[in-house]
C-alpha positions in Angstrom: 104.4 116.5 107.1 102.8 113.1 107.0 103.3 109.3 106.8 101.3 106.6 105.2 98.9 105.4 107.8 98.2 102.0 106.3 99.8 98.8 107.5 103.1 98.1 105.6 103.5 94.4 105.2 106.8 92.6 106.0 107.0 91.1 102.5 106.6 94.4 100.7 109.6 96.1 99.2 111.3 98.5 101.7 111.8 101.1 98.9 108.1 101.6 98.9 107.7 102.1 102.6 106.3 105.3 103.9 108.6 108.3 104.3 108.0 111.8 105.6 107.9 114.8 103.3 107.0 118.4 103.8 106.3 121.5 101.8 109.1 123.1 103.9 111.7 120.7 102.4 114.5 122.5 100.5 113.7 122.7 96.8 117.3 122.2 95.9 117.4 118.8 97.7 114.2 117.6 95.9 115.5 118.9 92.5 118.5 116.5 92.8 116.0 113.6 92.4 114.9 114.7 89.0 116.0 116.6 85.9 114.7 120.1 85.8 115.3 122.7 83.1 118.3 125.1 83.7 116.0 128.0 84.6 114.1 126.1 87.2 117.2 124.5 88.6 118.8 127.9 89.1 115.7 129.1 90.9 115.6 126.2 93.4 118.4 127.4 95.6 117.1 129.2 98.7 113.5 128.2 98.4 111.5 125.6 100.1 109.4 123.1 98.1 106.0 124.9 98.3 107.6 128.3 97.4 109.4 126.7 94.5 106.3 124.9 93.0 104.3 128.1 93.3 106.9 130.2 91.5 107.5 127.8 88.6 103.7 127.4 88.1 103.3 131.2 88.1 106.1 131.4 85.5 104.3 128.7 83.3 107.1 126.1 83.6 104.5 123.3 83.8 106.8 120.4 82.9 109.2 121.3 85.6 106.3 121.6 88.1 105.1 118.0 87.2 108.6 116.6 87.5 109.3 118.3 90.8 106.0 117.1 92.3 106.8 113.6 91.2 110.3 114.0 92.9 108.8 115.4 96.0 106.2 112.7 96.7 107.3 109.5 98.4 108.2 106.8 95.9 105.0 104.8 96.1 102.8 107.9 95.8 105.0 109.2 92.9 104.7 105.9 91.0 100.9 106.0 91.5 100.8 109.6 90.3 102.6 108.5 87.1 100.3 105.5 86.7 97.2 107.6 86.9 98.5 110.2 84.5 99.7 107.7 81.9 96.5 105.7 82.2 94.4 108.9 81.7 96.1 109.9 78.5 95.9 106.4 77.1 92.2 106.2 77.8 91.3 109.7 76.5 93.4 109.4 73.4 91.9 106.0 72.6 95.2 104.2 72.5 95.3 100.5 72.8 97.7 97.8 73.8 98.9 99.3 77.1 96.1 98.4 79.5 97.6 95.2 80.7 100.9 96.8 81.4 99.2 99.6 83.3 97.2 97.2 85.3 100.4 95.4 86.3 102.1 98.6 87.5 99.0 99.5 89.4 98.8 96.1 91.0 102.4 96.6 92.1 101.7 100.0 93.7 98.7 98.5 95.6 100.7 95.5 96.8 104.4 96.2 96.4 105.8 92.7 96.6 108.8 91.3 94.7 106.4 89.0 92.8 104.2 91.9 91.6 107.3 93.8 90.6 108.5 90.8 88.5 105.1 90.7 86.8 105.7 94.2 85.4 108.3 92.7 83.1 111.9 91.5 82.8 114.6 94.1 83.3 116.1 93.6 79.9 112.8 94.3 78.1 111.8 97.2 80.3 115.1 99.0 80.1 115.0 98.9 76.3 111.6 100.6 76.0 112.0 104.4 75.8 108.2 105.0 75.3 105.7 106.1 77.8 104.9 102.7 79.1 108.6 101.8 79.2 109.4 104.8 81.3 106.5 104.0 83.7 107.7 100.3 83.9 111.2 101.6 84.6 109.9 103.7 87.4 108.5 100.5 89.0 111.6 98.5 88.2 113.9 101.0 89.9 112.1 100.4 93.2 113.6 96.9 93.3 116.9 95.6 94.6 118.4 94.5 91.3 118.0 95.7 87.8 120.6 93.4 86.2 119.4 90.9 83.7 122.6 88.9 84.0 122.3 85.8 86.1 124.5 86.1 89.2 125.1 89.8 88.8 123.4 92.4 91.1 123.0 96.1 90.2 121.1 98.1 92.8 119.4 101.2 91.4 119.9 104.6 93.0 117.1 105.5 95.4 115.9 108.5 93.5 115.3 106.8 90.1 111.7 105.7 90.7 110.6 109.3 91.3 112.7 110.6 88.4 111.3 108.1 85.9 107.8 108.7 87.2 108.1 112.4 86.3 109.6 111.5 82.9 106.7 109.1 82.1 104.2 111.9 82.8 106.0 114.4 80.6 106.1 111.9 77.7 102.5 111.1 78.2 101.5 114.8 78.1 103.5 115.2 74.9 101.0 113.0 73.1 98.4 115.7 73.3 98.3 118.0 70.2 99.1 121.7 70.2 97.9 123.8 73.0 96.3 120.8 74.7 99.7 119.8 76.0 99.6 122.8 78.4 96.1 121.8 79.6 97.3 118.2 80.2 100.3 119.4 82.2 98.0 121.6 84.3 95.8 118.6 85.0 98.9 116.6 86.1 99.9 119.5 88.4 96.5 119.4 90.0 96.5 115.7 90.2 99.9 115.6 92.0 98.8 118.2 94.5 95.6 116.2 95.1 97.6 113.0 95.7 99.7 114.9 98.2 96.5 115.8 100.1 95.2 112.2 100.1 93.0 112.1 97.0 93.0 109.6 94.1 94.9 107.0 96.1 95.2 103.3 95.4 93.0 102.6 98.4 90.8 104.7 100.8 93.2 106.1 103.4 92.2 109.6 104.5 95.1 109.9 106.9 97.7 109.4 104.2 98.4 113.1 103.5 101.5 115.2 102.9 100.1 118.7 103.4 102.0 121.9 102.7 102.7 121.8 99.0 99.4 123.4 97.8 99.9 126.9 99.4 99.5 130.4 98.1 99.7 131.1 95.2 98.8 127.5 94.3 95.6 127.6 96.3 94.5 130.4 94.0 95.8 128.9 90.7 94.9 125.3 91.4 92.1 125.6 93.9 89.9 123.1 92.1 90.5 119.4 92.7 91.2 117.2 89.6 87.8 115.7 90.0 86.9 112.6 88.1 90.2 112.0 86.5 89.0 109.0 84.5 86.1 110.5 82.5 85.4 114.2 83.0 88.6 115.9 81.8 89.0 117.5 78.4 
């Protein structure tokens, strides 16, 4: 179990504050924060989180593993996980037009103030976008206190939505890869999520920010290699 070790500023959104998570957390409770396939959902009862991730990876249910890891990580880490995954696919597929949006989400994760969240985009526009970038922006939007675009009206989003939409953005990003490469992309995302849980690839150097316990047997054997240079050296 671990907590973010860095100083959390008074003007940062409380929804992005550090929370404790553990590989011993009941899988069924984590599963309620996302949308798993019926087979995976039926398997979650009676298992803890690290047992469940190991089992669904062993069975080849990669998309469920990615969504579950995103739901297990604290909201700030989960949004960062999605940002890295979406950014990676856009760069490696040579897609254009999303870099500025990605940079705005990344800036919000690094410094999660209301002003940086507003810079991601207006609620009306973000909620209408069902594409990869739209889902990522929605994950950020749902960390705020109000998603209403109507003046004078307040709609507070449910606490689980940031992590749920982070997982959805990753799945849609992986779907852009052709044929069998989708499976390799999802495997990379699983490794990346496990790395983030262990303090790698974070938005700032912070070696004490770790949530150990998710990468245990059989994941140590299946995903024993770190994701490495996630920006350039993955094919």
